[in-house]
Structure formats: structure tokens, C-alpha cells
N, C-alpha and C positions, 0 to 999 in steps of 0.2 A: 265291027262292027265301031263306027262313032259319036258315034248320033251319042248323048247325054241322056243316058235315066237314066231316072226318077225313082225312090220305091211308096212302090202305095199300100203295097201287104205284104201280111206273110202265111208262108202256106204250112201251118205247124204238124199240118195231121189228113191220113184219108176222114174218109167218109161210106160205109159200105159199098158193096161190090161195082156196084155200076161209074165210078171210075170220077165223081167225086172226088172232092180239096176242103173244108176248113184255113178257114183263112181267115188272121186276125188284119183290117184292117191297119192300115198306119194315116188315110187320108180325113181328108176334110168335107172333098167329097164321094165320100166307096157307093154311098143307089146312083154315083155315075162311073166310080171305074169298075164295078160289075156287073154291069148293064148288061143288056141279053146284046149281042155283037161287038162291043168292045172290041179292045183289041186290046192287050197283053202282048210280056215276055217275063217267060219262066227265067231265071238266072237259077242255075244253082253255086253249091256252094263253088263242085270244081264240074267242068264240063262247061263247058257253050248254052247262052244265048237261046234258048225256043220263043221262038212265037205262034201266039192263038188266040183264038177268038170265045169270048166265056157268048157258052153254046144259055143255059139258065144259074141265075144265085137266089141265095134267099135270106135272109136273116134270121136268126136261131140262134142265141143265149151269147151276143157280142160276137159276132160273130159270120162272115157269109159263109157261105156250103154249096162252092163255084164247080158246075162241070162243061168240062172245053170242046165247044166241037172235035177237036187234032186231039186227042184223048180219051179211047174209052178201055172200061177194066180198070179195076185195083193198083193192077202189073207195071201200068204203065203211072201211073200216076206218080205207087210206092218209092222213087227213084227218086221224089219235087219234094219232100217232106222236108223243110227247114229253108224249099229255093223259097228267092225274093219273089216279088210280082213289082215289077214294072213300065211305063210309060215313056213312051219322049217327050220329050220337053212341051217339045208341038202340043199338046196337046195338056200341058197342064191350065190351071181356070186364072182368069183377072180378077184380081186382088183386090177389093176398096182401099181409096187409100189408107194406108198409119194400119197396113195390117201385110203381114211377108212371108213366104215359105222359110221353112225352114233350113234350105241349102242357103237362101238369099246372108239369111244371114253365120250364118257362122262361118268363123274365116274375118270378118269384120274388127278392123282397128277402131280401137273402143277412145277417146277424150274427152275430156273434159271440160266443163261451158268454161273455165275464169279463162282470164284477160295474165298471163301464155299458156293455155291450153297443155292440161297434164297429158300425157299418152300414157294410158294406165294399161295395157295388151290387147291381147285380141278373144274373142269368146273363141270356144270351143266347144260347149254344148249349150242345150234346153233343155230345162226344164219346166215339166207342166206337173207342179202338183197339188194344182185349184184354180182359185181364182184367177188369178194370172201366169205365163208367164215368167219363171227363170234365166235369165240368159248369165254362163258361168263364162267370169273373164277369164283370163291363164296372163298371172306377171310373168316379161321376164325373168325376172327372179322366179318359176316354178308355182306362188302361189293361188292362186285363185277370187276370184270378188265372184261376188251372188249380188248382179241387178232385174230390181225387178219391177221385170214390163210393167212401164205402166209412163201416163204420160206424163206429170210431177219429178221424172228422171229422166226418156227419153224422151228427149227436143229432137232432135234432130237423128234421120236415115240415109244415107246417099247409096244405094247398092253399088249403081257405077260405078263410085270413087273407095270402095266395100272399107269406108267409113263411119261413128257410130258418132255424136255429139250424147254425153247425158248432164247430171246433173244432182253430185253429189248432194244426196240427206244428210240427213248428222245421224248420224251410225251405219254410216254403210261399207267404214272404212274397221 
């Protein structure tokens, strides 16, 4: 499989004996991802991906209970506990201006808005503590800088060049 797959959820457990699974959604578009007739790939920790079609799904206690057309009974779904659910990149939703997918931000180089620009490092992960996301920048020396993803700090994101220009407010370093 050469096409790029993007994670939209994780199978955390089975549900009942009819082959339903509990899915922790990792997508802002979970209603669409787990809607009836949606095509997904189950990617187990070991083994090859399995393409499946959502037969039914319902939201229950912050998770989705999903039944796949191709899998019948608890014995067929048990082996997929812990597996990731992914979609092909062409199914990714278009986002409004100044909104980005995590995979578009992680790996970007970060530079300051000063002249000359100082390179701070590369974004290694994104934290979601509450009011706004926090981008973790790993410096060349191995330290971490936490940048709030707010308009006062993030000035420009160039997804194609994988470059982000930021303004360092007092106290951020």
C-alpha cells in the first residue's frame, strides 16, 4: 500500500458478541469518518492493513460503537484491539484558512520574526490542553520550547515549505 494513510481513530475494545468495536475518535470529523458506508483501513500493530466499510455506528460515552460489514462476531474483531483506524489522504476534509492538520504542522521548521530570523527548531508534537493548542518545538540542542498556537505568536505557516514564522512574546523562552 503506497498511498498515505491518516489516523482517524483507535479500536480500544470489543463491544458485545456481534462484532462491534469501541472506537476512540482522533478526528474532528468523527461523524463523517464513522458514518454508514465510510471506507476505513484497520491497521493492526502486527500484520497488514484491512480495508473495511462501516455498517453502523453510534456515539456512546465519548466513543463510537462501530460495526463493519466485513467482520462478523467477536472472534473476528478481537484481534484488532489496539489497532488504528485510518483513511486515505484523498478523503481528508478541506480546512478553513489558518487551520491545519497536525500532520501538516509536525516536522515544520520554526523561525522568529526578527531580522535576521533565528531558527528555533522543529515542531515535534502538538499538545491540546484546552483553550488553544501548544506546539512543542525541539531545538537543535534537544531542549523543548512550548509555543501557544495563537495569532499573536504564530504569524505565518507555509505548509509547502514546512516553515513557520513566530513572534516570541516576552516570557516564552
